[in-house]
C-alpha positions in Angstrom: 133.6 100.3 92.7 130.4 102.4 92.9 127.1 100.4 92.5 125.9 100.9 89.0 122.2 99.6 89.4 119.4 100.5 91.8 119.1 103.8 93.5 121.7 105.9 95.5 120.5 109.0 97.3 123.3 111.0 99.0 122.8 113.9 101.4 119.8 115.3 99.6 118.1 118.6 100.7 115.1 120.2 99.2 113.2 123.3 100.6 110.3 125.3 99.3 110.8 128.9 100.3 111.6 128.7 104.1 110.1 125.2 104.5 112.8 122.5 104.6 111.2 119.3 103.3 114.1 117.0 102.8 117.1 117.2 105.2 120.2 115.3 104.5 118.4 112.1 103.1 120.7 109.3 102.2 119.6 105.8 101.1 120.7 102.9 99.0 118.5 100.4 97.3 120.3 97.6 95.4 118.7 95.3 92.9 116.5 92.6 94.6 115.4 94.7 97.5 112.3 96.6 98.6 113.0 99.8 100.6 110.2 101.5 102.4 109.7 105.2 103.2 107.3 106.1 106.0 106.3 109.4 107.6 103.2 111.5 108.1 101.6 113.5 105.4 103.9 116.4 104.5 107.0 114.5 105.6 108.5 114.5 102.1 107.9 111.0 100.8 106.4 112.2 97.5 109.0 114.9 97.1 111.8 112.5 97.6 110.3 110.2 95.0 109.9 113.1 92.5 113.5 114.1 92.9 114.6 110.5 92.2 112.5 110.5 89.0 113.9 113.8 88.0 110.6 115.7 88.3 112.2 118.0 90.9 115.7 119.1 91.5 117.2 118.9 95.0 118.9 122.0 96.4 122.0 119.9 97.5 123.2 116.3 97.3 123.0 113.8 94.4 120.9 110.9 93.2 122.0 108.1 90.9 119.5 105.7 89.3 121.1 102.8 87.4 124.6 104.5 87.6 123.3 107.9 85.9 123.3 111.1 87.9 119.7 112.4 87.8 119.5 116.0 86.6 123.0 116.0 85.2 123.5 112.8 83.0 119.6 112.2 82.6 116.6 114.1 83.2 114.3 111.1 83.6 116.4 107.9 84.5 116.2 105.0 82.0 114.9 101.7 83.2 112.5 103.4 85.8 108.9 102.5 86.5 106.9 105.0 88.4 103.5 105.4 90.0 103.3 108.7 92.0 99.9 110.2 93.2 96.7 109.4 91.2 97.5 107.9 87.8 96.1 110.1 85.0 94.7 108.3 81.9 92.5 109.3 79.0 89.0 108.6 80.3 87.3 107.7 76.9 89.7 104.9 76.1 90.2 101.4 77.6 93.1 100.5 79.7 94.8 98.7 76.9 94.4 101.6 74.6 95.9 103.9 77.3 98.8 101.7 77.8 99.4 101.3 73.9 99.6 105.0 73.7 102.0 105.3 76.5 104.2 102.4 75.2 104.4 104.1 71.8 106.3 107.0 73.2 109.4 104.8 73.6 108.5 102.2 71.2 110.2 99.3 73.2 107.3 97.0 73.7 104.2 95.8 71.8 100.8 94.4 72.4 102.1 91.2 74.0 103.9 92.9 76.8 101.0 95.3 77.4 98.7 92.3 77.7 101.0 90.6 80.1 101.3 93.6 82.3 97.6 93.8 82.5 97.2 90.2 83.3 99.8 90.6 86.0 97.8 93.2 87.9 94.5 91.3 87.4 93.0 93.3 84.5 91.7 91.7 81.3 93.6 92.9 78.2 90.5 92.6 76.0 88.2 94.6 78.4 86.6 97.4 76.3 85.3 99.4 79.1 86.6 103.0 79.2 88.7 104.1 82.0 86.1 106.6 83.0 84.0 103.6 84.1 86.8 102.1 86.1 86.6 101.9 90.0 89.3 103.5 91.9 91.0 100.1 92.6 91.0 99.3 88.8 92.6 102.6 87.9 95.3 101.8 90.6 95.9 98.3 89.1 96.2 100.1 85.5 98.7 102.5 87.1 100.8 99.7 88.4 100.6 97.9 84.9 101.9 101.1 83.4 104.8 101.1 85.9 105.9 97.5 85.1 105.0 97.1 81.5 108.5 98.0 80.0 110.2 95.6 82.5 112.1 98.5 84.4 114.9 97.5 86.7 113.8 100.2 89.2 110.3 100.9 90.6 109.1 104.0 92.6 105.8 103.3 93.9 104.0 106.0 95.9 100.9 104.5 97.8 100.4 101.9 95.1 97.6 100.1 97.0 95.2 103.0 97.3 91.7 102.1 96.4 92.3 98.4 96.5 90.3 96.1 98.5 91.8 93.5 100.8 92.0 90.8 98.1 93.6 93.3 95.7 96.1 94.4 98.3 97.1 90.8 98.7 97.5 90.3 95.1 99.6 93.3 94.6 101.9 92.4 97.6 102.5 89.0 95.9 103.3 90.8 92.7 105.9 93.0 94.3 107.5 90.0 96.1 107.9 88.4 92.5 109.3 91.6 91.1 111.8 91.7 93.9 112.8 88.0 93.1 113.4 89.1 89.5 116.0 91.6 90.9 114.0 94.9 90.8 115.1 97.7 93.1 111.8 98.9 94.6 111.1 102.1 96.6 107.7 101.9 98.3 105.8 104.5 100.3 102.7 103.2 102.1 100.6 104.4 105.1 99.8 100.8 105.8 102.2 99.3 108.5 101.6 95.7 107.3 102.6 96.7 103.8 106.0 98.0 105.1 106.4 95.1 107.6 105.7 92.4 105.1 107.4 93.7 102.0 110.3 95.8 103.0 113.9 94.9 103.6 114.8 98.2 105.1 112.9 101.4 105.9 113.7 105.0 106.1 111.7 107.2 108.5 111.4 110.6 106.8 110.9 112.3 110.2 113.9 110.8 111.9 116.1 113.7 110.5 114.1 116.2 112.4 114.5 114.6 115.8 
């Protein structure tokens, strides 16, 4: 019986013109596991994540998230939380107000869940400071809060610790361990070898396919 939850990537290829970025990528991330992707800039980590999210279509192969075929049975997989590249928020609104607007798109959660997500990443729900006044680290925490606020079963996290100080990185590592214990399937890209070593159950080197 085929795994119905988590992420399955099977023989995925993606090229831009003559540049082959993804070459025969296959990986499986079951619930309760953190899977790392490593490689130099330009190795295809972000492209792979965008394909899993449905933001890009692979040229060949298939991707299933929670049992649904991405690009065929769904455009954006249900039960997926994402942070890819620098999170974009409305600068004149507070973090809570930003998340409230985003939550209203699906209407699945209310103020309590938003407040809880902010607390989990170390932000105060009642802070009125506009996002334009946030530090890079605070914006990154807000991005993680956005990714987890609807309690998704699958998380795609592209360099989620960018801009965080040492204390912040430690806090977010502990948060990811908690989410793993809750049964989340997590795909993590990080340039920090310690993140990968400490957090990941398995690792995919994006550059192995070219050797």
